[in-house]
Backbone bond lengths (Angstrom), bond angles and torsions (degrees), N, CA, C in turn:
res aa  C-N    CA-C-N  psi(-1)  N-CA   C-N-CA  omega(-1)  CA-C   N-CA-C  phi
1 M - - - 1.454 - - 1.527 108.30 -
2 S 1.281 115.83 137.29 1.453 120.48 -177.61 1.518 110.12 -72.30
3 P 1.339 117.78 143.91 1.466 120.44 176.07 1.509 112.50 -58.70
4 R 1.360 116.97 -21.16 1.462 119.65 -179.59 1.520 113.18 -88.48
5 H 1.342 117.45 -6.68 1.451 120.69 -179.52 1.522 108.54 -64.63
6 P 1.354 118.09 140.20 1.469 121.11 -176.47 1.518 113.55 -61.31
7 R 1.352 117.02 -24.91 1.459 118.53 -178.98 1.531 111.90 -86.69
8 Y 1.285 115.80 -4.50 1.456 119.57 -176.74 1.542 109.38 -76.85
9 R 1.301 116.42 130.46 1.450 121.94 175.47 1.529 108.84 -130.69
10 R 1.323 115.38 122.33 1.467 119.00 179.41 1.535 108.49 -71.67
11 R 1.312 114.77 129.83 1.462 118.35 177.16 1.529 110.20 -65.54
12 P 1.321 118.07 136.58 1.465 119.81 179.67 1.527 110.72 -62.89
13 Q 1.304 115.02 132.20 1.451 120.59 179.92 1.530 109.88 -85.61
14 P 1.310 115.86 145.17 1.469 117.63 179.82 1.522 111.23 -62.13
15 N 1.299 115.40 138.17 1.463 121.68 178.44 1.525 107.91 -85.52
16 I 1.328 115.39 99.68 1.459 120.68 -175.03 1.520 110.65 -60.61
17 F 1.334 115.97 -38.76 1.461 120.18 -178.82 1.536 110.67 -62.63
18 A 1.344 116.38 -43.12 1.462 120.54 -179.85 1.521 111.00 -65.53
19 I 1.346 115.33 -38.20 1.464 119.10 179.10 1.522 110.84 -63.68
20 L 1.314 115.93 -42.93 1.467 119.85 179.59 1.523 110.94 -62.85
21 I 1.346 116.13 -42.09 1.461 120.05 178.95 1.527 110.48 -61.28
22 A 1.360 116.35 -42.47 1.465 120.10 179.93 1.522 111.32 -64.05
23 M 1.351 115.29 -40.01 1.464 118.90 179.52 1.524 110.88 -65.21
24 L 1.312 116.69 -42.13 1.463 120.39 179.28 1.522 110.77 -64.53
25 A 1.333 115.42 -40.35 1.460 118.92 179.21 1.517 110.63 -62.41
26 F 1.335 116.92 -41.07 1.458 121.06 179.25 1.522 110.97 -63.23
27 L 1.344 115.49 -43.81 1.454 119.57 -179.48 1.513 111.59 -66.79
28 C 1.322 116.97 -27.56 1.463 121.13 -177.71 1.521 113.15 -88.28
29 L 1.325 118.31 -3.84 1.449 119.78 -176.69 1.521 113.51 -54.66
30 P 1.344 119.38 -45.38 1.466 117.72 178.60 1.515 112.35 -56.75
31 A 1.340 116.91 -41.18 1.455 120.00 179.89 1.523 110.70 -66.08
32 L 1.324 116.37 -38.98 1.455 119.76 179.60 1.512 111.13 -65.16
33 F 1.352 115.65 -41.63 1.446 118.97 178.77 1.519 110.60 -66.12
34 A 1.320 116.97 -38.69 1.463 120.14 177.99 1.515 110.59 -62.49
35 F 1.330 115.79 -40.70 1.469 119.36 178.57 1.514 110.77 -63.79
36 A 1.324 115.92 -42.62 1.463 119.26 -179.99 1.525 110.47 -63.71
37 H 1.347 115.75 -39.30 1.458 118.95 -179.72 1.517 110.23 -64.74
38 A 1.332 115.75 -45.32 1.460 119.37 -179.92 1.523 111.08 -61.02
39 A 1.327 116.12 -35.97 1.459 120.37 -178.31 1.521 111.54 -66.99
40 D 1.347 117.73 -14.80 1.451 120.16 178.59 1.533 111.83 -71.12
41 V 1.319 118.56 -17.30 1.459 121.31 178.16 1.530 107.86 -77.99
42 P 1.319 118.95 113.25 1.470 119.69 -179.69 1.521 110.66 -61.84
43 E 1.320 116.24 147.83 1.460 120.90 -178.61 1.523 110.60 -136.92
44 T 1.321 114.90 149.04 1.458 122.85 169.19 1.524 106.43 -135.53
45 A 1.304 116.22 173.05 1.464 119.09 176.64 1.523 110.29 -58.41
46 R 1.328 116.77 -35.07 1.465 120.90 179.75 1.519 111.47 -65.20
47 S 1.337 116.89 -47.83 1.467 119.07 -178.96 1.519 111.52 -68.93
48 Q 1.323 117.01 -35.27 1.459 119.86 177.44 1.525 111.32 -63.98
49 A 1.324 116.53 -40.44 1.465 120.39 178.46 1.525 110.69 -65.99
50 A 1.334 116.49 -40.77 1.465 120.19 178.94 1.525 110.66 -64.50
51 Y 1.316 115.87 -43.83 1.468 120.51 -179.15 1.527 110.26 -63.64
52 A 1.311 116.85 -43.16 1.460 121.06 -179.75 1.531 111.06 -64.51
53 A 1.343 116.27 -38.09 1.462 119.83 -178.13 1.527 112.54 -73.91
54 Q 1.321 117.36 -34.34 1.463 120.87 -173.20 1.531 113.98 -93.56
55 K 1.318 116.80 -18.89 1.467 119.74 -171.05 1.529 112.71 -60.43
56 A 1.330 117.90 -52.02 1.468 120.69 -175.75 1.527 112.49 -65.09
57 P 1.352 119.56 -49.24 1.462 117.99 179.22 1.523 113.83 -63.33
58 L 1.329 117.80 -36.21 1.463 119.37 177.25 1.525 111.20 -67.80
59 K 1.311 116.73 -39.74 1.460 120.21 178.39 1.526 110.30 -59.85
60 A 1.331 117.07 -43.06 1.458 121.13 179.77 1.525 111.23 -67.02
61 A 1.339 116.80 -43.39 1.464 120.53 -179.26 1.526 111.19 -64.80
62 L 1.316 117.14 -39.07 1.467 121.15 177.28 1.522 111.17 -65.52
63 A 1.324 116.01 -42.26 1.472 120.25 -178.98 1.522 110.83 -59.98
64 E 1.325 117.66 -34.81 1.463 120.68 178.35 1.522 112.32 -62.01
65 K 1.332 116.61 -23.58 1.458 121.49 179.04 1.516 112.20 -103.61
66 G 1.330 116.68 10.85 1.454 120.32 -179.57 1.505 113.68 73.87
67 L 1.331 116.92 23.74 1.456 122.38 -178.82 1.517 109.64 -116.84
68 A 1.340 116.36 167.76 1.468 119.85 -175.27 1.522 110.79 -132.30
69 L 1.320 115.40 137.34 1.457 120.75 173.46 1.521 108.79 -66.13
70 G 1.323 116.66 131.52 1.464 121.53 -176.00 1.512 112.21 106.31
71 S 1.347 117.10 -12.85 1.463 120.61 174.39 1.529 109.45 -73.93
72 P 1.331 117.47 158.81 1.462 119.82 179.50 1.525 112.73 -56.68
73 V 1.330 114.89 148.48 1.462 123.29 -175.40 1.529 109.13 -122.08
74 F 1.325 115.35 146.68 1.467 122.48 173.59 1.514 107.18 -133.34
75 L 1.342 117.15 134.39 1.457 121.91 -179.08 1.521 110.32 -114.44
76 Q 1.318 115.36 136.67 1.461 121.62 177.77 1.523 108.37 -128.38
77 I 1.324 116.47 130.55 1.463 122.26 -178.71 1.523 109.26 -122.05
78 T 1.321 116.23 136.87 1.462 121.47 168.71 1.527 107.90 -121.86
79 K 1.334 114.94 149.77 1.464 120.21 178.82 1.523 112.37 -87.39
80 A 1.344 116.71 -33.31 1.464 121.11 179.87 1.534 108.67 -137.35
81 P 1.322 117.52 98.35 1.458 126.84 4.12 1.530 111.15 -74.16
82 A 1.329 115.59 155.13 1.466 121.25 -179.33 1.530 108.82 -79.40
83 E 1.319 115.84 94.64 1.462 121.37 -174.82 1.521 111.24 -141.30
84 L 1.315 115.02 150.28 1.463 122.50 172.13 1.528 107.44 -121.77
85 T 1.317 116.48 126.01 1.471 121.46 178.80 1.520 109.24 -115.29
86 A 1.311 115.66 130.81 1.464 121.71 175.16 1.522 108.77 -100.00
87 Y 1.310 115.77 126.79 1.464 123.04 174.09 1.521 107.65 -108.56
88 V 1.319 116.25 143.37 1.463 121.80 179.18 1.519 108.18 -125.01
89 Q 1.309 116.05 136.98 1.468 121.44 -176.21 1.525 111.51 -72.06
90 D 1.334 115.94 133.76 1.460 120.17 178.96 1.519 110.76 -90.26
91 A 1.329 116.28 -175.32 1.463 121.04 -175.75 1.523 112.48 -66.50
92 E 1.332 117.49 -19.41 1.466 121.59 179.86 1.521 112.70 -95.88
93 G 1.321 116.39 4.80 1.459 119.87 176.19 1.514 114.66 86.95
94 R 1.329 117.69 11.70 1.465 121.15 178.63 1.527 109.67 -105.45
95 F 1.320 115.26 145.08 1.457 120.27 -178.36 1.526 110.07 -87.56
96 Q 1.315 114.29 122.62 1.460 120.66 -179.77 1.526 110.08 -107.11
97 P 1.349 117.62 141.32 1.467 119.16 179.40 1.523 110.28 -64.43
98 F 1.309 115.57 130.35 1.455 120.01 178.21 1.524 111.69 -104.68
99 R 1.321 116.29 -55.67 1.458 118.53 -175.11 1.533 109.05 -153.86
100 T 1.337 116.23 140.57 1.462 122.24 175.93 1.523 108.98 -117.67
101 W 1.334 115.49 131.66 1.461 121.08 179.41 1.529 109.14 -120.69
102 P 1.322 117.94 148.41 1.467 118.87 171.57 1.523 110.45 -70.37
103 V 1.313 116.43 141.00 1.468 120.08 170.10 1.522 105.80 -76.08
104 C 1.309 115.76 121.67 1.466 120.95 -172.87 1.525 111.86 -67.58
105 S 1.333 116.40 -36.93 1.463 120.25 -179.33 1.519 109.60 -156.86
106 V 1.327 115.98 133.43 1.464 121.11 174.38 1.522 107.38 -142.53
107 S 1.323 116.99 130.92 1.467 119.87 -176.13 1.524 110.10 -90.45
108 G 1.322 114.62 162.88 1.456 120.04 179.32 1.521 111.90 81.11
109 G 1.322 115.86 -167.73 1.459 121.45 -179.61 1.502 111.32 -126.14
110 L 1.324 116.32 -164.07 1.455 120.64 177.36 1.523 109.38 -66.70
111 G 1.333 115.16 141.83 1.452 120.12 -178.00 1.511 111.33 120.33
112 P 1.329 117.05 153.62 1.466 121.01 -175.58 1.512 112.57 -73.79
113 K 1.317 114.49 165.27 1.464 120.10 171.71 1.529 107.57 -75.86
114 M 1.337 116.59 133.24 1.453 120.95 -176.45 1.530 113.31 -109.92
115 R 1.322 115.72 -35.02 1.471 117.56 -174.64 1.524 110.10 -155.06
116 E 1.293 114.91 157.53 1.459 121.67 176.23 1.524 110.18 -55.62
117 G 1.342 115.11 130.17 1.453 119.58 174.98 1.510 115.62 88.43
118 D 1.342 119.50 2.07 1.468 119.60 -179.50 1.526 112.81 -83.20
119 L 1.338 116.25 -1.62 1.468 123.30 177.21 1.520 113.82 65.37
120 Q 1.336 116.87 11.75 1.455 120.57 177.32 1.528 110.68 -85.46
121 A 1.321 116.29 146.00 1.467 121.76 169.18 1.530 107.84 -89.27
122 P 1.311 117.99 146.75 1.474 119.92 -174.35 1.524 113.29 -72.13
123 E 1.328 114.83 163.27 1.457 124.16 169.49 1.517 107.27 -133.22
124 G 1.315 117.21 143.90 1.460 120.82 -178.47 1.506 110.71 136.61
125 F 1.330 115.21 -155.32 1.460 121.00 -170.29 1.525 110.40 -123.30
126 Y 1.317 115.03 122.59 1.459 121.14 -172.25 1.525 110.52 -131.08
127 K 1.311 115.05 157.75 1.461 121.80 177.88 1.526 108.68 -125.04
128 V 1.319 115.19 135.03 1.463 120.84 179.89 1.524 108.44 -115.22
129 K 1.327 116.12 119.86 1.459 121.61 175.75 1.521 109.58 -98.46
130 A 1.315 115.56 167.54 1.467 119.98 -175.12 1.517 111.95 -56.50
131 R 1.317 117.10 -37.33 1.468 119.73 -177.29 1.529 112.30 -68.83
132 Q 1.334 118.12 -13.24 1.458 121.29 179.07 1.535 112.39 -86.80
133 M 1.318 116.05 -2.77 1.460 120.45 177.23 1.529 108.93 -79.55
134 N 1.330 116.69 133.89 1.465 120.86 -177.96 1.528 109.90 -120.16
135 P 1.342 117.14 99.29 1.461 120.03 -179.04 1.527 113.53 -81.21
136 A 1.329 116.96 -4.98 1.474 121.47 -178.86 1.523 111.00 -113.40
137 S 1.325 116.20 27.15 1.458 120.91 -176.78 1.525 111.88 -62.07
138 S 1.323 115.77 148.41 1.460 120.47 172.32 1.528 110.78 -69.80
139 Y 1.334 115.74 -11.87 1.462 121.85 -179.51 1.530 109.60 -115.24
140 H 1.310 114.74 51.25 1.467 125.45 177.19 1.531 111.05 72.85
141 L 1.328 117.99 -84.41 1.464 123.00 174.88 1.524 107.13 -136.02
142 S 1.326 116.74 151.96 1.469 118.19 -179.37 1.510 110.73 -155.76
143 F 1.321 115.11 165.84 1.465 120.14 167.87 1.520 108.70 -141.45
144 N 1.323 114.65 143.98 1.457 123.49 -176.95 1.527 108.88 -83.78
145 L 1.335 116.59 127.32 1.464 120.56 -178.02 1.525 112.98 -70.81
146 G 1.321 117.38 -19.72 1.458 119.53 -178.18 1.522 113.04 88.73
147 Y 1.331 116.24 22.05 1.464 120.84 174.21 1.539 108.91 -79.71
148 P 1.328 117.97 136.22 1.461 129.27 1.43 1.530 112.02 -82.83
149 N 1.334 116.39 139.19 1.466 120.17 174.62 1.529 108.74 -87.71
150 A 1.331 116.73 -170.74 1.473 119.80 -176.38 1.529 111.73 -62.54
151 F 1.329 117.05 -37.52 1.463 120.63 178.33 1.526 110.39 -65.28
152 D 1.316 115.72 -46.49 1.470 119.49 -179.62 1.526 111.15 -59.93
153 R 1.323 116.46 -43.69 1.468 119.73 -179.50 1.521 110.94 -65.53
154 A 1.352 116.92 -39.30 1.463 120.03 179.62 1.522 111.47 -63.92
155 N 1.333 116.30 -26.46 1.462 120.64 -179.43 1.535 112.49 -102.58
156 D 1.329 115.16 18.20 1.475 121.88 174.96 1.519 113.05 59.27
157 R 1.320 116.52 33.30 1.462 120.40 175.95 1.522 108.93 -88.44
158 T 1.311 115.70 139.85 1.459 120.19 -175.47 1.518 110.78 -124.70
159 G 1.308 115.32 159.39 1.454 122.40 179.83 1.515 108.84 149.96
160 S 1.313 116.52 169.93 1.458 119.74 -178.46 1.520 109.89 -159.54
161 F 1.320 114.38 158.78 1.462 122.67 175.43 1.537 112.13 56.07
162 L 1.322 115.42 45.86 1.463 120.41 175.06 1.523 107.63 -85.71
163 M 1.309 116.37 119.96 1.462 121.83 -167.17 1.528 112.68 -122.94
164 V 1.317 114.00 162.22 1.460 122.21 156.33 1.521 104.52 -109.53
165 H 1.335 117.21 124.75 1.461 119.15 -173.08 1.522 110.74 -149.08
166 G 1.324 116.04 178.77 1.449 122.29 178.63 1.515 112.14 -92.11
167 S 1.326 115.60 -159.85 1.470 125.01 175.17 1.521 114.70 74.40
168 C 1.337 118.28 -4.81 1.475 121.74 172.28 1.525 113.39 56.77
169 V 1.329 117.64 39.38 1.463 121.13 174.37 1.526 106.98 -142.66
170 S 1.336 117.88 136.64 1.460 119.97 -172.15 1.516 111.98 -136.81
171 I 1.332 115.34 138.71 1.463 123.07 168.13 1.530 105.81 -131.42
172 G 1.322 115.81 79.83 1.457 120.72 -178.50 1.516 114.25 88.44
173 C 1.320 117.12 3.58 1.467 120.98 -179.21 1.524 110.30 -114.99
174 F 1.322 115.74 -178.71 1.458 121.91 173.57 1.524 107.10 -109.64
175 A 1.321 116.34 111.32 1.465 120.86 -175.17 1.523 110.24 -102.19
176 M 1.325 115.13 134.27 1.452 122.75 176.79 1.526 108.41 -114.38
177 T 1.323 116.56 169.69 1.457 118.63 169.49 1.531 108.31 -71.34
178 D 1.307 117.14 161.25 1.461 120.25 -179.64 1.532 112.71 -61.34
179 P 1.348 119.76 -44.81 1.468 118.54 178.17 1.532 113.08 -60.77
180 V 1.337 116.66 -35.68 1.468 119.62 -179.98 1.524 110.81 -69.94
181 I 1.331 118.04 -45.92 1.465 118.73 -179.48 1.520 110.26 -63.29
182 E 1.329 117.78 -29.14 1.466 119.74 175.94 1.531 110.89 -66.29
183 E 1.321 117.18 -38.73 1.462 119.82 178.08 1.527 110.73 -66.56
184 V 1.334 115.95 -45.97 1.469 120.03 179.69 1.522 109.91 -62.76
185 W 1.329 116.85 -43.75 1.466 121.76 178.87 1.527 110.48 -58.26
186 T 1.317 116.44 -45.70 1.469 120.20 -177.33 1.521 111.21 -64.52
187 L 1.333 117.62 -42.05 1.456 120.27 176.52 1.527 110.94 -59.31
188 M 1.338 116.07 -42.55 1.465 120.33 -177.97 1.519 111.22 -71.55
189 Q 1.333 117.89 -45.24 1.462 119.46 179.69 1.518 111.14 -60.52
190 A 1.327 117.04 -43.50 1.468 119.89 179.05 1.523 110.76 -62.76
191 A 1.343 116.84 -37.87 1.467 120.10 178.61 1.523 111.22 -66.12
192 F 1.342 117.11 -42.21 1.456 119.94 176.56 1.525 110.45 -61.37
193 E 1.316 116.66 -44.47 1.458 120.16 179.58 1.523 111.04 -65.75
194 G 1.329 116.45 -26.40 1.461 120.67 176.93 1.515 113.57 -79.98
195 G 1.347 117.22 -6.39 1.459 120.40 175.53 1.510 115.63 115.75
196 Q 1.336 119.69 -3.20 1.461 120.56 178.24 1.529 109.02 -67.99
197 S 1.319 116.48 129.91 1.464 119.98 -175.58 1.521 112.44 -83.74
198 A 1.328 117.56 -29.74 1.461 121.12 179.58 1.523 108.51 -156.97
199 V 1.322 115.69 144.28 1.462 121.76 177.17 1.527 107.95 -99.20
200 D 1.321 116.73 121.74 1.462 120.85 176.04 1.522 109.48 -74.64
201 V 1.333 116.26 135.25 1.459 122.78 176.23 1.531 107.06 -127.28
202 H 1.328 116.52 113.62 1.463 121.87 -179.80 1.524 108.72 -106.12
203 I 1.326 115.93 129.09 1.461 121.64 -175.10 1.526 109.33 -120.40
204 F 1.330 115.79 123.65 1.458 122.51 -177.87 1.531 109.99 -122.77
205 P 1.326 117.31 155.48 1.465 118.86 176.63 1.525 111.79 -69.78
206 F 1.340 116.05 -32.60 1.462 123.33 -177.18 1.537 106.32 -165.15
207 P 1.327 118.75 167.62 1.469 118.91 173.63 1.533 109.24 -56.24
208 M 1.329 116.20 131.95 1.465 120.27 -169.29 1.520 112.11 -85.03
209 T 1.320 115.70 59.34 1.462 121.62 177.95 1.528 109.03 -86.88
210 P 1.335 117.53 156.13 1.470 119.26 175.70 1.525 112.55 -56.16
211 A 1.332 116.99 -37.45 1.465 120.07 -178.89 1.532 110.91 -64.88
212 N 1.337 116.83 -42.96 1.464 119.93 179.85 1.528 111.68 -66.59
213 L 1.332 116.29 -41.23 1.465 119.01 178.71 1.521 110.85 -64.93
214 A 1.328 116.69 -39.56 1.466 119.95 178.93 1.532 110.55 -64.96
215 A 1.337 116.19 -37.90 1.460 120.22 -179.90 1.517 112.39 -65.91
216 H 1.332 117.16 -23.79 1.469 121.51 -178.52 1.530 111.60 -114.47
217 A 1.335 116.36 23.07 1.463 120.43 -176.31 1.525 112.52 -62.92
218 G 1.320 117.22 -24.56 1.460 120.12 -178.61 1.512 114.57 -85.75
219 S 1.333 117.43 -0.92 1.460 120.60 -178.70 1.519 111.89 -72.25
220 E 1.307 115.77 148.88 1.468 119.86 174.98 1.525 111.74 -64.29
221 H 1.342 116.65 -16.22 1.462 120.96 -178.86 1.529 112.69 -98.95
222 A 1.323 117.87 7.97 1.463 120.93 -173.59 1.525 112.39 -58.83
223 A 1.325 117.91 -41.56 1.464 120.52 -179.19 1.526 110.71 -65.50
224 F 1.332 116.43 -40.43 1.464 120.77 177.60 1.523 110.40 -62.69
225 W 1.314 117.06 -44.46 1.461 120.05 -179.72 1.527 111.69 -64.93
226 T 1.334 116.44 -35.36 1.467 119.60 176.93 1.525 110.69 -61.82
227 D 1.331 116.85 -34.76 1.461 120.86 178.09 1.530 112.10 -70.01
228 L 1.343 117.28 -24.98 1.462 120.11 178.74 1.534 112.00 -77.83
229 K 1.320 116.45 -25.39 1.467 121.18 -171.32 1.538 114.03 -58.24
230 P 1.351 121.03 -42.66 1.466 119.02 -179.13 1.527 113.65 -58.30
231 V 1.320 116.91 -31.37 1.459 119.70 178.67 1.526 109.92 -70.71
232 W 1.322 116.14 -44.47 1.472 120.54 175.36 1.528 110.17 -57.35
233 D 1.349 116.40 -49.44 1.464 120.92 -177.68 1.529 111.89 -64.02
234 G 1.342 115.92 -39.64 1.460 119.39 179.93 1.511 112.37 -61.80
235 F 1.324 115.93 -42.09 1.460 119.33 178.85 1.521 111.13 -69.11
236 E 1.326 117.42 -42.50 1.461 120.64 -180.00 1.526 111.14 -60.81
237 A 1.321 117.02 -35.86 1.462 120.84 -176.51 1.524 113.27 -76.87
238 T 1.326 116.83 -32.41 1.471 119.97 -170.83 1.517 114.54 -117.67
239 R 1.340 117.17 -18.40 1.459 122.32 -171.74 1.532 111.09 59.44
240 K 1.317 115.06 28.31 1.459 121.29 172.68 1.524 107.86 -125.60
241 V 1.330 116.14 145.48 1.457 120.13 -176.98 1.528 109.37 -75.20
242 P 1.329 117.22 121.14 1.469 118.99 -179.83 1.524 112.28 -61.58
243 D 1.317 114.93 151.40 1.461 121.67 174.69 1.523 107.36 -84.89
244 I 1.319 116.40 121.52 1.462 121.38 -172.06 1.525 109.56 -121.73
245 K 1.320 115.88 140.07 1.462 119.52 171.08 1.521 108.10 -134.98
246 V 1.310 115.68 169.86 1.454 121.56 177.06 1.518 107.71 -107.34
247 S 1.331 116.05 123.58 1.459 122.19 178.42 1.521 107.93 -118.19
248 G 1.310 116.88 113.77 1.449 119.68 -174.86 1.518 109.42 66.81
249 K 1.327 115.45 -115.01 1.462 120.48 178.01 1.515 112.11 -116.98
250 A 1.334 116.32 22.47 1.466 119.93 -175.77 1.513 111.30 -130.68
251 Y 1.329 115.22 151.31 1.454 120.64 170.21 1.529 108.66 -74.04
252 Q 1.323 115.06 145.76 1.455 120.17 177.04 1.520 108.69 -136.56
253 V 1.329 117.19 128.89 1.442 122.30 176.70 1.518 107.84 -88.14
254 L 1.313 117.44 115.31 1.447 121.44 -178.31 1.530 111.71 -81.01
255 M 1.329 114.29 -46.87 1.456 119.73 -176.20 1.511 107.76 -169.89
256 V 1.315 115.50 165.52 1.447 120.71 172.26 1.505 106.77 -98.13
257 Q 1.344 117.79 122.73 1.453 122.59 -173.72 1.519 110.88 -65.08
């Protein structure tokens, strides 16, 4: 059939340029998703300044221990002594201790938070996602622990906006100095940007040694603390964060990841 025949229709030729663009877009998807994930971390001029100031020194300090800024982070808090320890994941997937800071101020005493207004800081196992980071905090920088978690709700515990923050003043929260919260914030932001979906934060009344538990055996919270011990022991044994779920009204350790 002649190209000039009225019934003749030229088949559409593939648009090479469009195909190349589609291929590039497909190859770039991981980068795009990473960018979107990083964008989930809220930012203000204050948090950006803190991140810029802390990034280089933390990167150097981590490198001295064979660790890297942007690797997954795990936080562990004890009330007695009042300390926060940041662990960073190594190349083999185990969390190594990086730095321990004193908690500048924590209200209440040993024992979990039970109800709104009791001025207690929580104890238990919490997860912090990027959206829980608050760069516009009235206390410099902060992140919401996510209290009440599933265990707290199952046990009818109430409260809200339980934070780790700066400014060294606490009403039911864990307060750090401003320079310390900037370091913790930077470790967490870099981890989120590196792909970590949530930072585990485990809070204990004290190191869960047999001697400490025996010393507090008469406490009304002794049974609760005994339930926390397997998680402490699991992490100490493996340097991996145990997989935890809530069964009924109790924590249950399923496995060590």
